[in-house]
N, C-alpha and C positions, 0 to 999 in steps of 0.2 A: 304534493308540490315539492318533497323531496329530489325525484327524479326530472325537474323541470330541467330541458335543455335550454341555453341561449342562443338566439339564430348571433347571425356574422352582425348585421344589424344591431343588436343589441350590445352585442361587445363593444362598436363604434360610439355607438350613442352613452354608454356608460362611461367611458373614458374621455369624451368630447366634455359631459356635462358633468366630471368629477365625484362619479359615484360610485363609492366603493363597496367593494363587497362585505364588510358587516353589514353597511346599509339596505342590501340585499334581502342577507340573512334576516336581520331586524322586520324589513318588511314580510318575506314571507312564513317569519314566527307570528309576528302580530296584524297580518294585514287583515281587509274585511274584502273575500272578495265580491264584484256586484258585475252580476251578465251583460254584456252588451248586445249588440246585433249584429250577425254573423257568425258565432260563434266565437266571437273573445269574447273577454272580463277582464274589468279595472281592479285590479289590486291596489289599496292603498292604505296607510296606517288607521288604524282606529284612535280612539282616544289613549286608552292604555300605551298603546306603542309610539305615539306621538309624546308623553310624558320618557319616556325612558330614551326616545330619538334628543330629545330635548339635554338630556343631563347624559348623554352619551356624547354631544356637540356633531349631531347631523338632522339634516336639515328634515324636520319633518312634513313636508308639505311631498313627500317624493309619493312616486305608483309608478307603476307597471303596467303593461297590458299582454295577456298571458292566449292564447290562442289552445281553446279548450279540447277543440280535437285531436291535437297533435302535441298539445304539453310540451307548447314552444315557448318561451318568451318572448316574443317577439321587438318590444323594444321600454327603455325605461324612464321615465319623463321628470321632472318638476310640475306639481298641478295649479293652476290656480286659479281655474277653471270649477262650478259646480259639475260633481258626478250627476250626470241623467237616469232616471229609473224607464227602463224600454219592457 
């Protein structure tokens, strides 16, 4: 995850949704990766990561979509729906 590239779409969405780079670092440090269809994965905070996010005044429902083949961060968002198992 250290050599992850942000797409232009991810940069724009990060700015629009007021997601800081510190929040993304926390997401990649304490994130759980769940594979999805078509070669992507959803990264969301683990239970420990959510506790740290609350202490740092970061919203704990942050998640990111990553392309597994190209190692590119496609988008970042706040997730309210359940993440499905495929």
